VEXZATI-265088 format. One line per 5 residues: number of its first residue (from 1); their letters; for each residue x, z, y of N, C-alpha, C. Coordinates in steps of 0.1 Angstrom, whole numbers, plus 5000, padded with zeros to 4 digits. Example, Ala and Ser with C-alpha at 12.3 -4.5 7.8 and 13.67 -1.06 7.14 Angstrom:
2
1 = as = 5132/5078/4943/5123/5078/4955/5132/5078/4967 ~ 5128/5071/4978/5137/5071/4989/5129/5079/5000
! end
This chain:
350
1 = mdsvf = 4930/4983/5202/4922/4983/5190/4907/4986/5193 ~ 4898/4982/5184/4884/4985/5186/4881/4999/5185 ~ 4869/5003/5188/4864/5016/5188/4865/5022/5173 ~ 4867/5035/5173/4868/5042/5160/4856/5050/5156 ~ 4849/5056/5166/4839/5065/5164/4825/5059/5165
6 = gcgrn = 4824/5046/5168/4810/5041/5169/4811/5027/5175 ~ 4802/5024/5183/4801/5010/5188/4809/5009/5201 ~ 4820/5003/5200/4829/5000/5212/4824/4989/5220 ~ 4831/4985/5230/4826/4975/5239/4826/4961/5232 ~ 4835/4959/5222/4836/4947/5215/4829/4947/5202
11 = thdrd = 4822/4958/5199/4816/4959/5186/4803/4950/5185 ~ 4801/4943/5174/4790/4934/5172/4777/4942/5171 ~ 4766/4935/5174/4753/4941/5173/4750/4947/5159 ~ 4755/4939/5149/4752/4944/5135/4759/4957/5133 ~ 4771/4958/5138/4778/4971/5136/4771/4983/5143
16 = iarle = 4766/4980/5155/4758/4990/5162/4746/4994/5154 ~ 4739/4984/5149/4727/4987/5141/4731/4995/5129 ~ 4742/4992/5122/4746/4999/5111/4749/5014/5114 ~ 4756/5016/5125/4760/5030/5129/4747/5038/5133 ~ 4738/5031/5140/4726/5038/5144/4718/5042/5131
21 = glvag = 4718/5033/5121/4710/5035/5109/4717/5047/5101 ~ 4730/5047/5101/4737/5058/5094/4735/5071/5100 ~ 4735/5071/5113/4734/5084/5120/4720/5089/5120 ~ 4710/5080/5122/4696/5084/5122/4693/5092/5109 ~ 4687/5103/5111/4682/5111/5099/4693/5119/5093
26 = svapt = 4705/5118/5098/4716/5126/5092/4721/5136/5103 ~ 4725/5131/5114/4729/5140/5125/4717/5141/5134 ~ 4708/5150/5131/4696/5151/5139/4699/5159/5152 ~ 4690/5157/5162/4693/5164/5175/4695/5179/5173 ~ 4687/5186/5164/4689/5200/5162/4703/5203/5157
31 = avrki = 4709/5194/5148/4722/5196/5143/4732/5194/5154 ~ 4730/5184/5163/4739/5182/5175/4739/5194/5184 ~ 4727/5200/5186/4726/5212/5194/4734/5224/5188 ~ 4733/5225/5175/4740/5236/5168/4755/5234/5169 ~ 4760/5221/5168/4774/5219/5169/4779/5223/5183
36 = ftgap = 4771/5220/5194/4776/5223/5207/4773/5237/5212 ~ 4763/5244/5206/4759/5257/5210/4771/5267/5209 ~ 4774/5273/5220/4785/5283/5220/4798/5278/5218 ~ 4800/5265/5220/4813/5258/5218/4817/5253/5232 ~ 4824/5260/5240/4828/5255/5253/4838/5243/5252
41 = kidlq = 4845/5241/5241/4854/5230/5240/4855/5226/5226 ~ 4853/5213/5223/4855/5207/5210/4867/5197/5211 ~ 4877/5200/5203/4889/5192/5204/4888/5181/5193 ~ 4885/5169/5198/4883/5158/5188/4896/5154/5182 ~ 4907/5156/5189/4920/5153/5183/4923/5161/5171
46 = kifpt = 4918/5174/5171/4921/5182/5159/4911/5179/5148 ~ 4899/5175/5151/4889/5171/5140/4893/5158/5134 ~ 4897/5148/5142/4901/5135/5138/4916/5133/5141 ~ 4925/5139/5134/4939/5140/5138/4946/5127/5138 ~ 4942/5117/5130/4949/5105/5129/4948/5096/5142
51 = vqftg = 4936/5099/5149/4933/5090/5161/4937/5098/5174 ~ 4944/5091/5182/4948/5096/5195/4941/5087/5206 ~ 4932/5094/5213/4925/5087/5224/4934/5083/5235 ~ 4931/5071/5241/4937/5067/5253/4928/5070/5264 ~ 4930/5081/5271/4921/5086/5281/4910/5094/5275
56 = aaelv = 4899/5095/5282/4887/5103/5278/4878/5095/5269 ~ 4872/5102/5259/4862/5095/5251/4849/5094/5258 ~ 4840/5086/5253/4826/5085/5259/4816/5090/5249 ~ 4806/5098/5253/4795/5102/5245/4783/5093/5247 ~ 4777/5088/5237/4766/5079/5238/4755/5085/5229
61 = vipdg = 4743/5088/5235/4732/5093/5228/4724/5081/5222 ~ 4721/5081/5210/4713/5071/5203/4701/5078/5197 ~ 4691/5071/5193/4679/5078/5186/4684/5086/5175 ~ 4681/5099/5176/4684/5109/5165/4699/5110/5162 ~ 4707/5109/5172/4722/5110/5169/4730/5109/5181
66 = lliia = 4743/5110/5179/4753/5110/5190/4765/5102/5185 ~ 4770/5093/5193/4783/5085/5190/4794/5090/5200 ~ 4806/5090/5195/4817/5093/5203/4826/5081/5203 ~ 4828/5075/5215/4835/5062/5215/4848/5063/5222 ~ 4858/5056/5216/4871/5055/5223/4871/5043/5232
71 = kngwt = 4865/5045/5244/4862/5034/5253/4875/5028/5259 ~ 4885/5036/5260/4898/5031/5266/4908/5028/5255 ~ 4904/5027/5243/4913/5024/5232/4919/5036/5225 ~ 4927/5034/5215/4933/5045/5208/4945/5040/5200 ~ 4953/5050/5195/4965/5047/5187/4965/5056/5175
76 = ldegq = 4973/5053/5166/4974/5061/5153/4986/5071/5155 ~ 4983/5083/5151/4994/5093/5151/5001/5093/5137 ~ 5013/5087/5138/5021/5085/5125/5024/5098/5118 ~ 5023/5109/5126/5026/5122/5119/5015/5127/5110 ~ 5004/5120/5110/4993/5124/5101/4993/5116/5088
81 = rcecg = 5004/5110/5084/5006/5104/5071/5015/5114/5063 ~ 5010/5117/5051/5017/5127/5042/5025/5119/5032 ~ 5035/5112/5036/5043/5103/5028/5049/5111/5016 ~ 5052/5124/5018/5059/5131/5008/5049/5135/4996 ~ 5036/5133/4998/5026/5137/4989/5023/5127/4978
86 = atape = 5029/5115/4978/5026/5105/4968/5034/5107/4956 ~ 5028/5103/4944/5035/5104/4932/5033/5090/4925 ~ 5044/5083/4922/5044/5070/4916/5043/5071/4901 ~ 5035/5063/4894/5035/5064/4879/5048/5057/4874 ~ 5050/5060/4861/5062/5054/4854/5060/5039/4853
91 = iviap = 5070/5031/4857/5070/5017/4856/5080/5012/4846 ~ 5076/5004/4837/5086/4998/4827/5085/4983/4829 ~ 5097/4977/4830/5098/4962/4831/5107/4957/4820 ~ 5102/4949/4812/5109/4943/4801/5115/4929/4806 ~ 5128/4927/4804/5134/4915/4809/5130/4903/4800
96 = pdrve = 5133/4891/4805/5130/4879/4797/5138/4879/4784 ~ 5134/4871/4774/5141/4869/4762/5155/4863/4765 ~ 5164/4865/4756/5178/4859/4758/5176/4844/4756 ~ 5185/4837/4764/5185/4822/4763/5195/4818/4753 ~ 5192/4810/4744/5201/4804/4734/5206/4791/4738
101 = geydg = 5219/4789/4738/5225/4776/4742/5225/4776/4757 ~ 5222/4764/4763/5222/4762/4777/5208/4765/4783 ~ 5208/4770/4796/5196/4773/4803/5191/4761/4810 ~ 5179/4757/4809/5174/4745/4815/5167/4746/4828 ~ 5167/4759/4834/5160/4761/4847/5146/4765/4847
106 = aplpv = 5140/4765/4835/5125/4769/4834/5124/4784/4837 ~ 5113/4788/4845/5111/4802/4848/5108/4810/4835 ~ 5114/4822/4835/5113/4830/4823/5105/4843/4827 ~ 5094/4845/4819/5085/4856/4822/5091/4870/4819 ~ 5086/4880/4826/5089/4894/4824/5076/4901/4821
111 = kvsip = 5077/4913/4814/5066/4921/4810/5066/4934/4818 ~ 5055/4937/4824/5054/4949/4832/5044/4959/4826 ~ 5047/4972/4825/5038/4982/4819/5037/4993/4829 ~ 5024/4996/4832/5021/5008/4841/5010/5016/4834 ~ 5008/5029/4836/4997/5036/4831/4984/5030/4836
116 = psrnp = 4973/5030/4828/4961/5024/4832/4955/5033/4844 ~ 4949/5026/4853/4942/5033/4864/4928/5037/4859 ~ 4921/5045/4867/4908/5049/4864/4897/5038/4866 ~ 4901/5028/4874/4894/5016/4876/4879/5017/4877 ~ 4872/5021/4888/4880/5024/4900/4885/5038/4900
121 = pwpvd = 4895/5041/4909/4901/5054/4909/4891/5065/4912 ~ 4882/5063/4922/4871/5071/4925/4859/5062/4929 ~ 4848/5068/4932/4836/5059/4936/4840/5050/4948 ~ 4835/5038/4948/4837/5029/4959/4828/5034/4971 ~ 4816/5039/4968/4808/5045/4978/4802/5058/4973
126 = tpvaa = 4798/5067/4982/4791/5078/4978/4776/5076/4980 ~ 4767/5083/4973/4753/5080/4974/4746/5084/4987 ~ 4753/5091/4996/4747/5095/5008/4756/5091/5020 ~ 4750/5089/5032/4758/5086/5044/4765/5099/5049 ~ 4775/5097/5057/4782/5108/5062/4774/5114/5074
131 = dvgly = 4774/5128/5075/4768/5134/5086/4777/5134/5099 ~ 4790/5138/5097/4800/5137/5108/4810/5127/5102 ~ 4811/5115/5109/4819/5105/5103/4828/5098/5112 ~ 4838/5091/5106/4848/5083/5113/4845/5068/5109 ~ 4841/5060/5119/4838/5046/5117/4850/5038/5118
136 = mpqat = 4853/5030/5108/4865/5021/5109/4862/5007/5106 ~ 4862/4998/5116/4861/4984/5113/4873/4978/5105 ~ 4872/4966/5101/4883/4960/5093/4896/4961/5100 ~ 4896/4959/5113/4908/4959/5121/4915/4973/5120 ~ 4907/4983/5120/4913/4997/5119/4918/4999/5105
141 = vnalt = 4911/4995/5095/4917/4996/5081/4930/4988/5080 ~ 4930/4976/5086/4943/4968/5086/4954/4976/5092 ~ 4951/4983/5104/4962/4990/5111/4966/5002/5102 ~ 4957/5009/5095/4961/5020/5087/4970/5016/5075 ~ 4968/5004/5070/4975/5000/5058/4986/4990/5061
146 = agpyp = 4989/4988/5073/4999/4977/5077/5013/4980/5074 ~ 5017/4993/5071/5031/4996/5067/5038/5002/5079 ~ 5051/4998/5081/5058/4987/5076/5063/4989/5061 ~ 5066/4978/5055/5071/4979/5041/5085/4972/5041 ~ 5096/4979/5044/5109/4973/5046/5114/4967/5032
151 = aindy = 5122/4957/5034/5129/4951/5022/5139/4961/5016 ~ 5141/4960/5003/5150/4968/4995/5162/4959/4992 ~ 5174/4964/4995/5186/4956/4992/5194/4964/4982 ~ 5200/4956/4972/5208/4963/4962/5219/4953/4957 ~ 5229/4959/4951/5241/4952/4947/5246/4957/4933
156 = dedng = 5250/4948/4924/5255/4952/4911/5267/4943/4908 ~ 5276/4947/4899/5287/4939/4896/5293/4944/4882 ~ 5301/4935/4877/5308/4938/4864/5322/4932/4866 ~ 5332/4940/4863/5346/4936/4865/5353/4933/4852 ~ 5345/4929/4842/5352/4925/4829/5359/4912/4830
161 = ffgwt = 5364/4908/4818/5371/4895/4817/5361/4883/4823 ~ 5349/4883/4818/5338/4875/4824/5331/4884/4833 ~ 5335/4884/4845/5329/4893/4855/5318/4886/4864 ~ 5312/4894/4872/5301/4888/4881/5298/4898/4892 ~ 5292/4892/4902/5286/4900/4913/5272/4895/4916
166 = fdysi = 5263/4904/4920/5249/4900/4923/5244/4908/4935 ~ 5242/4902/4946/5237/4908/4958/5222/4903/4960 ~ 5212/4912/4959/5199/4908/4958/5190/4917/4967 ~ 5177/4913/4969/5168/4921/4977/5154/4919/4972 ~ 5145/4928/4975/5131/4928/4972/5124/4927/4986
171 = gfsnv = 5118/4916/4989/5112/4915/5002/5096/4915/5001 ~ 5090/4922/5010/5075/4923/5010/5069/4916/5021 ~ 5057/4910/5018/5050/4902/5028/5035/4901/5025 ~ 5027/4895/5034/5013/4892/5031/5005/4904/5027 ~ 5005/4914/5036/4997/4927/5033/4983/4924/5036
176 = kaslk = 4974/4927/5026/4960/4925/5028/4952/4936/5022 ~ 4943/4942/5031/4934/4953/5027/4920/4947/5026 ~ 4914/4950/5014/4900/4945/5012/4890/4956/5011 ~ 4879/4954/5017/4867/4963/5016/4856/4957/5007 ~ 4860/4946/4999/4850/4940/4990/4854/4941/4976
181 = dprat = 4866/4945/4973/4871/4946/4959/4864/4957/4952 ~ 4858/4955/4940/4851/4966/4933/4859/4977/4927 ~ 4872/4975/4927/4881/4985/4920/4883/4998/4928 ~ 4881/4998/4941/4883/5010/4949/4877/5008/4963 ~ 4875/5019/4971/4870/5017/4984/4878/5008/4992
186 = ivlti = 4891/5009/4993/4900/5000/4999/4909/4995/4988 ~ 4911/4982/4987/4921/4977/4978/4932/4970/4986 ~ 4944/4975/4986/4955/4970/4993/4964/4962/4984 ~ 4967/4950/4988/4976/4941/4980/4988/4937/4988 ~ 5000/4939/4983/5012/4935/4990/5020/4925/4981
191 = dfyvt = 5023/4914/4986/5031/4904/4979/5046/4907/4980 ~ 5054/4903/4971/5068/4905/4972/5076/4894/4963 ~ 5088/4892/4967/5097/4884/4959/5110/4891/4957 ~ 5117/4887/4946/5131/4892/4943/5140/4880/4944 ~ 5149/4880/4953/5159/4869/4954/5173/4875/4956
196 = gtgtv = 5183/4867/4951/5197/4871/4953/5207/4860/4950 ~ 5219/4862/4954/5230/4853/4951/5241/4861/4945 ~ 5249/4854/4937/5261/4860/4931/5271/4850/4926 ~ 5281/4855/4920/5292/4847/4914/5295/4851/4900 ~ 5300/4842/4892/5305/4844/4879/5320/4841/4879
201 = nvdip = 5328/4851/4874/5342/4850/4876/5349/4852/4862 ~ 5361/4846/4861/5369/4847/4849/5383/4852/4853 ~ 5389/4861/4845/5403/4865/4847/5411/4855/4839 ~ 5417/4845/4846/5425/4835/4839/5439/4840/4839 ~ 5445/4840/4827/5459/4845/4826/5469/4837/4836
206 = cvgrt = 5477/4844/4842/5487/4839/4852/5481/4833/4865 ~ 5468/4834/4866/5461/4828/4877/5454/4840/4885 ~ 5447/4848/4877/5439/4859/4883/5424/4856/4882 ~ 5416/4864/4889/5402/4862/4889/5398/4850/4897 ~ 5390/4841/4890/5386/4828/4895/5371/4826/4894
211 = tagif = 5365/4821/4904/5351/4818/4904/5347/4806/4895 ~ 5339/4808/4885/5335/4797/4876/5322/4791/4882 ~ 5314/4799/4889/5301/4794/4894/5295/4803/4904 ~ 5287/4797/4912/5279/4805/4922/5264/4803/4919 ~ 5256/4813/4919/5242/4812/4915/5233/4818/4925
216 = wahnr = 5220/4813/4924/5209/4818/4932/5198/4822/4922 ~ 5195/4834/4921/5184/4839/4911/5172/4844/4919 ~ 5160/4841/4914/5148/4845/4922/5136/4844/4913 ~ 5124/4848/4918/5112/4846/4911/5102/4839/4920 ~ 5106/4829/4927/5097/4822/4937/5090/4810/4932
221 = ksgps = 5094/4804/4921/5088/4792/4916/5073/4793/4913 ~ 5069/4804/4908/5056/4806/4903/5047/4814/4913 ~ 5051/4814/4925/5043/4822/4935/5047/4836/4936 ~ 5041/4844/4945/5046/4857/4948/5042/4867/4937 ~ 5050/4877/4936/5046/4889/4928/5037/4898/4937
226 = sisfg = 5030/4907/4931/5021/4915/4939/5019/4929/4934 ~ 5017/4939/4943/5013/4952/4940/5000/4955/4946 ~ 4991/4961/4938/4977/4965/4943/4975/4980/4942 ~ 4970/4985/4953/4967/5000/4954/4952/5001/4956 ~ 4946/5011/4949/4932/5015/4953/4933/5027/4962
231 = itprl = 4926/5027/4973/4926/5038/4983/4912/5043/4985 ~ 4911/5056/4984/4897/5062/4985/4898/5076/4992 ~ 4889/5078/5001/4889/5091/5008/4885/5103/4999 ~ 4893/5114/5000/4891/5125/4991/4893/5138/4999 ~ 4884/5148/4997/4885/5161/5003/4895/5169/4995
236 = qpdgk = 4905/5174/5002/4916/5181/4996/4914/5196/4997 ~ 4920/5204/4988/4918/5219/4988/4921/5225/5002 ~ 4929/5219/5010/4932/5225/5023/4922/5221/5034 ~ 4911/5215/5030/4900/5212/5039/4901/5199/5047 ~ 4910/5190/5043/4913/5178/5050/4908/5166/5041
241 = ivlmp = 4901/5156/5048/4898/5144/5041/4909/5134/5043 ~ 4915/5130/5032/4927/5122/5032/4925/5109/5024 ~ 4930/5098/5028/4930/5086/5020/4940/5088/5009 ~ 4935/5087/4996/4943/5089/4984/4945/5076/4977 ~ 4958/5072/4974/4961/5060/4968/4963/5061/4953
246 = ellsl = 4961/5050/4946/4965/5049/4932/4970/5035/4929 ~ 4980/5034/4921/4985/5021/4917/4975/5014/4907 ~ 4969/5003/4911/4960/4995/4902/4967/4985/4894 ~ 4976/4978/4899/4983/4967/4892/4996/4964/4898 ~ 5005/4958/4889/5018/4954/4893/5021/4941/4885
251 = ditpf = 5022/4930/4893/5025/4917/4886/5038/4911/4891 ~ 5047/4908/4882/5060/4902/4886/5061/4888/4880 ~ 5063/4878/4888/5063/4864/4884/5076/4861/4877 ~ 5077/4850/4869/5089/4847/4861/5101/4844/4870 ~ 5113/4847/4864/5125/4845/4871/5132/4832/4866
256 = scecv = 5140/4826/4875/5148/4815/4872/5161/4815/4880 ~ 5171/4807/4877/5183/4806/4885/5188/4792/4886 ~ 5196/4789/4896/5203/4777/4898/5218/4780/4900 ~ 5226/4772/4895/5241/4774/4896/5248/4761/4901 ~ 5259/4764/4908/5268/4753/4912/5282/4756/4906
261 = igals = 5290/4746/4904/5303/4748/4898/5313/4754/4908 ~ 5321/4763/4903/5332/4768/4911/5345/4760/4907 ~ 5355/4768/4903/5368/4762/4899/5366/4756/4885 ~ 5371/4743/4883/5370/4737/4870/5378/4744/4860 ~ 5389/4750/4864/5397/4758/4854/5389/4769/4848
266 = alsyf = 5380/4775/4856/5372/4786/4851/5360/4781/4843 ~ 5355/4769/4848/5343/4764/4841/5346/4761/4826 ~ 5359/4757/4823/5363/4754/4810/5360/4765/4800 ~ 5360/4778/4805/5357/4789/4796/5342/4789/4792 ~ 5334/4783/4799/5320/4782/4796/5315/4769/4790
271 = gtvga = 5321/4758/4795/5318/4745/4790/5310/4737/4799 ~ 5298/4742/4803/5289/4734/4812/5282/4744/4822 ~ 5276/4737/4832/5269/4745/4842/5257/4752/4835 ~ 5251/4745/4825/5239/4752/4818/5244/4764/4811 ~ 5256/4764/4805/5261/4776/4798/5264/4787/4808
276 = iaafv = 5268/4784/4820/5270/4794/4830/5257/4800/4834 ~ 5247/4792/4836/5233/4796/4839/5228/4805/4828 ~ 5230/4802/4815/5226/4810/4804/5232/4824/4805 ~ 5245/4824/4809/5253/4837/4810/5246/4845/4821 ~ 5242/4838/4832/5236/4846/4843/5223/4852/4839
281 = ineii = 5215/4845/4832/5202/4850/4827/5205/4862/4817 ~ 5213/4859/4807/5215/4869/4796/5222/4882/4801 ~ 5233/4880/4809/5241/4892/4812/5239/4898/4825 ~ 5233/4891/4834/5231/4896/4848/5216/4899/4851 ~ 5208/4888/4850/5194/4890/4854/5186/4900/4844
286 = rrvia = 5189/4898/4831/5182/4907/4822/5186/4922/4824 ~ 5199/4924/4827/5204/4938/4830/5198/4943/4842 ~ 5197/4935/4853/5192/4940/4866/5177/4943/4864 ~ 5170/4934/4857/5155/4936/4856/5152/4949/4847 ~ 5160/4951/4837/5157/4962/4828/5162/4975/4834
291 = hnlps = 5173/4976/4841/5179/4988/4845/5177/4991/4860 ~ 5177/4981/4868/5177/4984/4883/5163/4983/4889 ~ 5156/4972/4885/5143/4969/4891/5132/4981/4889 ~ 5131/4987/4877/5121/4997/4876/5122/5009/4886 ~ 5135/5013/4888/5136/5025/4897/5134/5020/4912
296 = lisss = 5139/5008/4915/5137/5003/4929/5123/5001/4932 ~ 5115/4994/4923/5101/4992/4926/5093/5005/4925 ~ 5097/5014/4916/5090/5027/4916/5091/5034/4929 ~ 5104/5034/4934/5106/5041/4947/5098/5034/4958 ~ 5097/5021/4958/5090/5014/4968/5075/5017/4966
301 = vkesm = 5070/5017/4954/5056/5020/4952/5052/5034/4957 ~ 5061/5044/4954/5059/5057/4959/5058/5058/4975 ~ 5068/5051/4981/5068/5051/4995/5056/5044/5001 ~ 5052/5033/4995/5040/5025/4999/5027/5034/4998 ~ 5026/5041/4987/5015/5050/4985/5014/5061/4995
306 = gkqmw = 5026/5066/4999/5027/5076/5009/5022/5072/5022 ~ 5025/5059/5025/5021/5053/5038/5006/5052/5040 ~ 4998/5053/5029/4983/5052/5029/4977/5066/5031 ~ 4984/5077/5030/4978/5090/5029/4976/5096/5043 ~ 4967/5090/5050/4963/5094/5064/4953/5106/5063
311 = tlldl = 4954/5115/5071/4944/5126/5073/4934/5121/5083 ~ 4922/5118/5078/4911/5112/5086/4903/5123/5093 ~ 4900/5134/5086/4892/5145/5092/4898/5158/5087 ~ 4899/5167/5096/4903/5181/5093/4891/5190/5095 ~ 4885/5194/5084/4873/5202/5085/4875/5216/5088
316 = tkldi = 4888/5221/5088/4891/5234/5092/4889/5236/5107 ~ 4889/5225/5114/4887/5225/5129/4873/5222/5133 ~ 4864/5221/5123/4850/5219/5126/4841/5230/5121 ~ 4832/5235/5129/4823/5246/5125/4813/5241/5115 ~ 4816/5241/5103/4807/5236/5092/4794/5244/5092
321 = gaiyg = 4796/5257/5094/4784/5266/5094/4774/5262/5104 ~ 4778/5257/5116/4769/5254/5126/4761/5241/5123 ~ 4766/5233/5114/4759/5221/5110/4750/5223/5098 ~ 4755/5230/5088/4748/5231/5075/4743/5245/5073 ~ 4748/5255/5080/4745/5268/5077/4756/5275/5069
326 = hnfgv = 4758/5287/5070/4769/5294/5064/4767/5295/5049 ~ 4778/5295/5041/4778/5295/5027/4772/5282/5021 ~ 4773/5271/5029/4769/5258/5024/4781/5249/5022 ~ 4783/5244/5010/4795/5236/5008/4793/5222/5012 ~ 4804/5215/5015/4804/5201/5019/4815/5193/5010
331 = reafs = 4814/5180/5011/4824/5172/5004/4825/5159/5012 ~ 4834/5150/5008/4836/5138/5014/4824/5128/5012 ~ 4821/5120/5021/4811/5110/5020/4816/5097/5026 ~ 4813/5085/5020/4818/5073/5026/4810/5061/5021 ~ 4809/5052/5030/4801/5039/5026/4809/5028/5033
336 = repds = 4808/5016/5026/4815/5005/5031/4806/4993/5032 ~ 4810/4984/5041/4804/4970/5042/4816/4961/5040 ~ 4814/4948/5039/4825/4939/5037/4836/4939/5049 ~ 4832/4944/5060/4841/4945/5071/4842/4958/5079 ~ 4837/4969/5073/4838/4982/5079/4836/4993/5069
341 = llvgl = 4841/5005/5073/4840/5017/5064/4837/5029/5073 ~ 4828/5037/5068/4824/5050/5074/4828/5061/5065 ~ 4836/5070/5070/4841/5082/5062/4838/5095/5069 ~ 4832/5104/5062/4829/5117/5068/4826/5127/5057 ~ 4817/5136/5061/4813/5147/5052/4798/5148/5050
346 = aprdy = 4794/5154/5039/4780/5155/5035/4778/5168/5027 ~ 4766/5172/5025/4764/5184/5016/4770/5182/5002 ~ 4776/5192/4997/4783/5191/4984/4773/5188/4973 ~ 4760/5191/4974/4751/5190/4962/4745/5176/4962 ~ 4751/5166/4968/4744/5153/4966/4747/5147/4952
! end
């Protein structure tokens, strides 16, 4: 991966210029001397806990500042994600309207309701540059938000006279983190589909349970569904700057199903394949969407939000008084470009 703390060997000249510009006038030589005065050892791993250096870091002096470069690469410490700290909002999903008569295969829309976001959740940028900061190019942001986001599998059934089974999954794909979206500092969008197969059965007297039809239900015809999160660095009460997520939007595309005939003796109880398909929509898909999907997607949203909650800086491991003076408060500071983000701390009174 590219450098995290400044201009790595593969960093473009524009990135170097941006870093030098951000550092100049904020981390002055006097502040650097204060940081190192009387400090025989500074543990970067504790100050920037998410990043694990591969080998030793490199110190580079630039005009009016200092860069710390992961010249041999770095990895992410998965233990620095606080997945248990996420709270998902209440999600309500209204199923499609009932189908009257035969179903013709047209996609049927669903309605999704989530609490409104603050839009943006927090400021996209702060008005000052960070004094002590963590520089993250787009590749680093991609690595932080990459997941994984495993598929969710579920099963439901009904053993009534007109019975059915439905084995389905929610699969996630096409994860994209944007530093250009105005809704939040980082906007993460994850696409997903709901697909499944099942059977419709009839208890025929003197014969037993017989398959009237086999169906495939999904919401693929109208393109992917999507979840979008806003992610913004925030200073927490425990002195750590953490990426904090919020659900911005949840869009679920319309559902449809296709059926094939099973036993003709069972089909006679419905009449036509279109009638079986209407049964699938009315009795299976509507039930699963209304009762199963909200909890499954809510659980996935909570887990996905937790995966974004990285601890970027631990200020309890940094001598704040040496930089700003004692009794001087600080807060998070961050600025972004279309392909990079700088996160750090600045005086609280900006």
